C-alpha positions as CSV (number, residue, x, y, z in Angstrom):
1,M,116.6,107.5,62.9
2,K,119.1,106.6,65.7
3,K,118.2,109.8,67.6
4,F,114.5,108.9,67.4
5,L,115.2,105.3,68.6
6,K,117.3,106.7,71.5
7,F,114.5,109.1,72.4
8,L,111.9,106.4,72.2
9,A,114.0,104.1,74.4
10,F,114.5,106.9,76.9
11,F,110.8,107.7,76.9
12,L,109.8,104.1,77.4
13,L,112.3,103.9,80.3
14,I,110.7,106.9,81.9
15,V,107.3,105.3,81.5
16,L,108.5,102.0,83.0
17,V,110.1,103.8,86.0
18,Y,106.9,105.8,86.5
19,F,104.8,102.7,86.3
20,R,107.0,100.7,88.7
21,F,107.2,103.3,91.4
22,S,103.9,105.2,91.0
23,I,101.3,103.0,89.5
24,Y,102.3,99.4,90.2
25,P,102.1,99.8,94.0
26,Q,98.5,101.0,93.6
27,L,97.4,97.9,91.6
28,D,97.0,95.9,94.8
29,L,94.5,98.5,96.1
30,I,92.8,98.8,92.8
31,S,92.1,95.1,92.3
32,G,91.3,94.8,96.0
33,F,88.6,97.5,95.8
34,S,87.2,96.0,92.7
35,A,87.0,92.5,94.0
36,K,85.4,93.6,97.3
37,S,82.9,95.9,95.5
38,V,81.9,93.3,92.9
39,A,81.5,90.5,95.4
40,S,79.4,92.6,97.8
41,G,77.2,94.1,95.1
42,H,76.6,90.7,93.6
43,F,76.2,88.4,96.6
44,I,74.4,90.9,98.9
45,D,72.2,92.8,96.5
46,N,72.1,90.3,93.5
47,R,73.5,92.9,91.0
48,N,75.1,91.5,87.9
49,L,78.7,92.1,86.9
50,E,77.8,94.7,84.2
51,T,75.7,96.7,86.5
52,I,78.4,96.8,89.1
53,Q,81.2,97.7,86.7
54,Q,79.1,100.5,85.1
55,G,77.9,101.8,88.4
56,D,79.8,101.0,91.6
57,N,83.1,100.5,89.9
58,D,82.9,103.3,87.5
59,I,85.7,105.1,89.2
60,P,89.0,106.3,87.8
61,K,91.7,103.5,88.1
62,V,89.2,101.1,89.6
63,D,87.7,100.7,86.1
64,W,91.1,99.3,85.0
65,A,90.3,96.0,86.8
66,T,89.0,92.8,85.2
67,N,86.6,90.9,87.4
68,S,85.4,87.3,87.5
69,I,82.5,85.9,89.6
70,N,82.4,82.3,90.9
71,D,78.8,81.8,91.9
72,A,79.3,78.2,92.9
73,S,82.0,78.9,95.5
74,K,80.8,82.5,96.2
75,F,84.0,84.5,95.5
76,V,85.3,87.1,93.1
77,T,88.8,87.5,91.7
78,S,90.0,90.8,90.2
79,S,93.3,91.9,88.6
80,V,94.6,94.7,86.5
81,H,95.8,93.3,83.2
82,G,96.6,90.1,85.0
83,L,98.6,91.8,87.7
84,K,98.0,91.8,91.5
85,E,95.1,89.5,91.5
86,R,92.9,89.8,94.6
87,K,90.1,87.6,96.0
88,A,87.0,88.5,97.9
89,I,84.8,85.8,99.5
90,Y,81.2,85.8,100.6
91,R,80.0,84.1,103.8
92,E,76.4,84.1,104.7
93,G,75.8,86.3,107.8
94,L,79.2,88.0,107.5
95,G,79.0,89.4,104.0
96,V,82.1,89.8,101.9
97,T,85.7,89.8,103.1
98,L,88.7,90.7,101.0
99,I,91.3,88.0,101.8
100,N,95.0,87.4,101.3
101,E,96.9,84.3,100.5
102,D,97.3,83.3,104.2
103,F,93.6,83.3,104.9
104,D,92.2,79.8,105.5
105,V,88.9,79.6,103.7
106,T,88.2,76.2,105.3
107,K,88.4,77.4,108.8
108,P,85.0,77.3,110.7
109,Y,83.6,80.7,111.6
110,E,80.8,82.1,113.7
111,V,77.9,84.2,112.4
112,P,75.6,86.6,114.1
113,Q,72.2,85.2,115.3
114,R,69.4,87.2,113.7
115,Y,66.0,87.9,115.0
116,P,64.1,89.8,112.4
117,L,61.3,92.1,113.7
118,K,57.9,90.7,112.8
119,N,55.2,92.4,114.8
120,G,52.4,93.1,112.4
121,R,52.8,96.9,112.6
122,E,53.2,99.1,109.5
123,Y,56.5,100.6,108.4
124,P,58.7,102.1,109.9
125,Y,57.8,100.4,113.2
126,G,57.0,97.0,111.9
127,D,57.2,94.5,109.1
128,L,54.1,95.6,107.1
129,E,53.9,98.0,104.2
130,P,53.3,101.7,105.1
131,K,49.8,103.1,104.9
132,D,49.3,106.3,102.8
133,T,49.2,109.3,105.1
134,L,48.3,112.7,104.0
135,F,49.4,115.8,105.9
136,S,47.6,119.1,105.2
137,N,50.7,121.2,105.7
138,I,52.8,119.4,103.0
139,D,52.9,120.8,99.4
140,Y,53.1,117.4,97.7
141,A,53.8,118.9,94.3
142,S,56.8,120.8,95.6
143,L,58.0,117.7,97.5
144,E,57.8,115.5,94.3
145,K,59.6,118.2,92.3
146,A,62.4,118.5,94.9
147,I,62.9,114.7,94.9
148,S,62.6,114.2,91.1
149,A,65.3,117.0,90.7
150,A,67.8,114.7,92.5
151,F,67.6,112.1,89.8
152,D,69.1,111.9,86.3
153,T,67.0,111.8,83.2
154,N,67.6,110.5,79.7
155,G,70.5,108.3,80.7
156,E,72.6,111.1,82.2
157,K,75.2,110.5,84.9
158,K,75.3,113.9,86.5
159,K,73.4,113.3,89.7
160,R,73.5,109.5,90.0
161,T,71.0,109.3,92.8
162,R,69.8,105.7,93.4
163,S,67.1,106.3,96.0
164,V,65.4,108.9,98.1
165,V,63.2,108.1,101.1
166,V,61.5,110.8,103.3
167,L,59.8,110.2,106.7
168,Y,57.8,112.9,108.3
169,K,56.4,112.5,111.8
170,G,57.3,108.8,111.6
171,K,55.4,108.3,108.3
172,L,56.7,107.6,104.9
173,I,55.6,110.6,102.7
174,A,57.8,110.0,99.7
175,E,60.2,107.7,98.0
176,K,61.8,107.3,94.6
177,Y,64.2,104.9,93.0
178,A,66.4,105.0,89.9
179,P,65.9,102.3,87.3
180,G,67.2,99.0,88.5
181,F,66.7,99.8,92.2
182,T,63.6,99.2,94.4
183,S,62.6,99.4,98.1
184,S,64.2,96.0,98.5
185,S,67.6,97.0,97.1
186,K,70.4,96.8,99.6
187,I,72.9,99.7,99.3
188,L,76.3,100.2,100.9
189,G,76.3,103.1,103.3
190,W,80.0,103.4,103.4
191,S,80.9,105.8,106.3
192,M,77.3,106.0,107.5
193,T,78.3,102.7,109.2
194,K,80.3,104.9,111.6
195,S,77.1,106.2,113.1
196,I,75.9,102.6,113.7
197,T,79.2,101.9,115.5
198,A,78.7,105.0,117.7
199,T,75.2,103.9,118.5
200,C,76.5,100.6,119.9
201,F,78.4,102.6,122.4
202,G,75.3,104.6,123.3
203,I,73.4,101.4,124.0
204,L,76.2,99.9,126.1
205,Q,76.4,103.1,128.1
206,K,72.7,103.0,128.8
207,Q,73.1,99.4,129.9
208,G,75.8,100.5,132.4
209,K,78.5,98.4,130.7
210,I,80.8,101.2,129.5
211,N,81.6,104.8,130.2
212,V,82.7,106.7,127.1
213,M,84.5,109.3,129.3
214,N,86.9,106.7,130.5
215,P,90.4,106.2,128.9
216,A,90.3,103.9,125.9
217,P,91.0,100.3,127.2
218,I,94.1,99.7,125.1
219,E,97.0,98.0,126.8
220,E,99.5,99.2,124.3
221,W,98.8,102.8,125.2
222,K,99.1,102.6,129.0
223,K,102.8,103.6,129.2
224,D,102.9,106.6,126.9
225,E,101.0,109.8,126.2
226,R,98.2,107.9,124.4
227,S,97.0,106.7,127.9
228,K,95.1,110.0,128.2
229,I,92.9,109.3,125.1
230,T,89.4,108.6,126.1
231,I,86.7,106.7,124.2
232,N,85.0,110.1,124.0
233,D,88.0,111.5,122.1
234,L,87.9,108.5,119.7
235,L,84.1,108.9,119.1
236,H,84.7,112.6,118.3
237,M,87.7,111.9,116.0
238,N,89.7,114.1,118.3
239,S,92.3,111.7,119.7
240,G,95.3,113.5,118.2
241,L,96.6,110.3,116.7
242,E,98.4,110.3,113.3
243,W,96.2,109.2,110.4
244,E,95.9,110.0,106.7
245,E,92.4,109.6,105.1
246,D,93.1,109.9,101.4
247,Y,91.3,107.6,99.0
248,G,93.2,108.8,95.9
249,K,96.5,107.2,96.8
250,I,98.2,104.7,99.0
251,S,97.4,106.0,102.5
252,D,96.5,104.8,105.9
253,V,92.9,104.3,105.0
254,T,93.4,102.5,101.7
255,K,96.0,100.2,103.2
256,M,93.6,99.4,106.1
257,L,90.5,98.7,103.9
258,F,92.3,96.8,101.2
259,Q,95.3,95.1,102.8
260,A,94.9,94.8,106.6
261,E,93.9,91.5,108.2
262,N,92.9,93.2,111.4
263,M,91.5,96.6,110.7
264,S,91.1,97.5,114.4
265,Q,94.9,97.5,114.7
266,S,95.5,100.1,112.0
267,Q,94.8,103.2,114.1
268,L,96.0,101.6,117.4
269,E,99.5,101.4,116.1
270,K,99.7,105.1,115.2
271,Q,101.6,107.7,117.4
272,A,100.1,110.8,119.0
273,L,100.8,114.0,117.1
274,F,98.6,116.2,119.3
275,K,97.1,116.2,122.7
276,P,93.6,114.8,122.9
277,N,90.7,117.2,122.2
278,T,92.9,119.7,120.5
279,H,93.0,118.6,116.9
280,W,90.1,117.1,114.9
281,N,91.1,114.7,112.2
282,Y,88.6,112.5,110.3
283,S,89.8,108.8,110.6
284,S,88.1,105.6,109.5
285,G,90.9,103.9,111.4
286,T,89.6,105.4,114.6
287,T,86.1,103.9,114.0
288,N,87.5,100.5,113.3
289,L,89.6,100.8,116.5
290,L,86.3,101.5,118.3
291,S,84.8,98.4,116.8
292,G,87.8,96.5,118.3
293,I,87.1,98.1,121.6
294,L,83.5,97.0,121.4
295,R,84.7,93.4,120.8
296,K,86.6,93.5,124.0
297,Q,83.4,94.3,126.0
298,F,82.0,90.8,125.5
299,K,83.0,87.4,126.9
300,S,82.9,85.7,123.5
301,H,83.2,86.6,119.8
302,Q,79.7,85.2,119.3
303,D,78.3,87.8,121.8
304,Y,80.1,90.6,120.0
305,L,78.6,89.4,116.6
306,N,75.1,89.1,118.1
307,F,75.1,92.5,119.9
308,W,75.0,94.8,116.9
309,Y,71.9,93.0,115.6
310,A,70.1,91.9,118.8
311,E,70.4,95.3,120.5
312,L,70.1,97.6,117.6
313,L,69.6,96.6,113.9
314,D,67.1,93.8,114.4
315,K,65.5,95.5,117.3
316,I,64.4,98.4,115.1
317,G,63.5,96.2,112.2
318,M,66.5,96.9,110.0
319,N,66.0,93.3,108.8
320,S,68.0,93.9,105.6
321,A,71.0,95.3,107.4
322,L,74.4,93.6,107.2
323,V,77.7,94.8,108.6
324,E,80.6,93.0,107.0
325,T,83.7,91.8,108.8
326,D,87.5,91.8,108.2
327,M,89.7,88.7,108.1
328,A,90.1,88.8,111.9
329,G,86.3,88.8,112.5
330,N,85.9,92.5,113.4
331,Y,82.9,94.4,112.1
332,V,84.3,97.0,109.7
333,G,82.5,99.7,111.6
334,S,84.0,102.5,109.5
335,S,82.6,101.5,106.1
336,Y,80.8,98.3,105.4
337,G,77.2,98.5,106.5
338,W,74.5,97.6,104.0
339,A,70.7,98.1,104.2
340,T,67.7,99.1,102.1
341,P,67.0,102.8,101.9
342,R,63.9,102.3,103.9
343,D,65.9,100.5,106.6
344,W,68.5,103.3,106.6
345,A,65.5,105.7,107.2
346,K,64.6,103.6,110.3
347,F,68.0,104.3,111.8
348,G,67.4,108.1,111.3
349,Q,63.9,107.7,112.9
350,L,65.4,106.1,115.9
351,Y,67.5,109.2,116.5
352,L,64.5,111.5,115.8
353,N,62.8,109.4,118.6
354,K,65.7,110.0,120.9
355,G,66.5,106.3,121.1
356,K,63.0,105.1,121.7
357,W,61.5,102.3,119.5
358,N,58.2,100.6,120.0
359,G,58.1,101.6,123.6
360,E,61.7,100.6,124.4
361,Q,64.5,103.0,125.1
362,L,67.5,101.6,123.3
363,F,69.9,104.5,124.4
364,D,69.4,107.4,126.7
365,P,67.7,110.5,125.2
366,S,70.8,112.5,126.1
367,W,72.8,110.4,123.6
368,T,71.2,112.3,120.7
369,T,72.5,115.6,122.2
370,Y,75.9,114.0,122.7
371,V,76.3,112.8,119.1
372,A,75.0,116.1,117.7
373,T,77.2,118.4,119.8
374,P,80.1,119.9,117.8
375,T,83.5,118.4,118.3
376,N,86.2,120.8,119.5
377,T,88.1,122.2,116.5
378,S,85.7,120.8,113.8
379,N,84.1,124.2,113.2
380,G,80.6,122.9,113.9
381,R,81.0,120.1,111.2
382,Y,81.3,117.0,113.3
383,G,79.9,115.4,116.5
384,A,80.3,111.8,117.7
385,Q,80.5,109.8,114.5
386,F,77.8,112.1,113.0
387,W,78.2,115.1,110.7
388,L,76.5,118.3,111.7
389,N,75.0,121.4,110.2
390,A,75.6,123.5,113.3
391,G,78.0,125.8,111.5
392,G,75.7,126.3,108.6
393,Y,77.6,124.1,106.1
394,F,74.3,123.8,104.2
395,P,73.1,127.4,104.5
396,D,69.5,126.8,103.5
397,V,68.9,123.9,105.8
398,P,68.0,124.0,109.6
399,R,71.1,124.2,111.8
400,D,69.9,121.4,114.0
401,M,70.3,118.9,111.3
402,Y,72.8,116.2,111.9
403,Y,73.4,113.3,109.6
404,C,75.1,110.0,108.7
405,S,77.3,110.5,105.6
406,G,79.1,108.1,103.3
407,F,81.4,108.0,100.3
408,Q,79.7,109.0,97.0
409,G,76.9,110.9,98.7
410,Q,75.1,108.5,101.0
411,M,73.1,110.4,103.6
412,V,70.6,109.9,106.4
413,A,69.6,113.4,107.5
414,I,67.9,113.9,110.8
415,I,66.1,117.3,111.2
416,P,64.5,117.4,114.7
417,S,62.9,120.9,114.2
418,R,61.0,119.6,111.1
419,D,60.4,116.0,112.4
420,L,62.1,114.9,109.2
421,V,64.3,112.0,108.1
422,I,65.7,112.2,104.6
423,V,67.7,109.4,103.0
424,R,69.6,109.8,99.8
425,M,71.8,107.0,98.3
426,G,73.8,107.5,95.2
427,L,77.2,107.7,93.4
428,I,78.0,111.4,93.4
429,E,78.7,113.6,96.5
430,E,79.3,117.3,97.3
431,P,80.1,119.5,95.6
432,N,79.0,117.8,92.4
433,F,75.6,116.9,93.9
434,D,73.8,119.9,95.4
435,F,72.8,118.6,98.8
436,N,71.9,122.1,100.0
437,G,69.4,122.5,97.2
438,F,68.1,119.0,97.6
439,L,67.5,119.3,101.3
440,K,66.1,122.8,101.0
441,G,63.6,121.7,98.5
442,I,62.2,118.9,100.7
443,V,62.2,121.1,103.9
444,S,60.5,123.9,102.0
445,S,57.6,121.6,101.0
446,L,56.4,121.7,104.6
447,K,54.1,124.7,105.1
448,G,52.6,126.4,108.1
449,R,52.6,124.6,111.5
450,L,54.9,121.6,111.6
């Protein structure tokens, strides 16, 4: 009996040591993710707590958290068995921000001025419902089959697609939603937001207010080897800066998203490991650094907040769109863009149109070539804040496809050779969701002349 008790005591000691040094440090990130996710899903898309916990937060470790919603004061608190409680607040116009104990919730704040597009035109170019358009070269039965195959049936959780929207030649030819979601549902695009951030640079460049080939305007880098890093290098994730993008542990990206007050500083403070344009490394910190660079291009914080909507999102009628901010007021350009699936499709259509919308050229047509040209050392997988199929990653999909991509399989696919935009929003990504088969099925439904 004494031996057993000694063994039990030793075993418990091992468990406690493991918990203290391996699990406990992660609790802050777990409760932070949970609070942010619940608050955004609830206050932005009106989802109830049960739906969020069984959907968005149905992730290993994140599902340990207990969450509480305060509708009156518009905040959420989350903890793991009472440990490491975190708080996320909702502010109209700015979305949800995960805050720390030092954040002053009473401090006045600026919000972007919105000018929703209302022009009496049908979707996607206006605020009216789309008209049914039939194309003789589309096999609609095959199209419906390909889209339906992306969704679960009988309550399964194998594919977890929430929505699919397909535009062909600027017309809505198909859409489908999982139970509980509609064309009005706002869905987080995660890293698809990176493509929005890049587009802001394209717009500024056309306006003659920035040159992406110039060195990044960062004072802290001017006296060391980082002075050679250009905005172009940052847009292509090819700066050579140190960064770890691992969501399964405490890493640069998780510390940034769930602990940092000013996310634009996270990558800025990293040292150079390689010369620029010699080593591709995917980094959400780089995109938030770019958001910080954008902020410096304006005379006031209000101008920075307005620009993303006035010159891009509202201009193309993404009236549902919302990009959330960090505690310092920066747009979290790496990860926190929300919109309905139809509005995400508008963003893809803008690129299919080479930057032209309702007769206005938002960015130069050459910008589409720029973002879709493979980054050095990415093996044809990445351009300027867009993913590419240039190297044939999806073997049965046209090589000219480039796309916005986000955590858990969010996608806006742009296929110029087929005049197609395909949006898929969900909770499962490659390789568990067969994107190659999904895209192939839709593309194959187009017959004859395109």
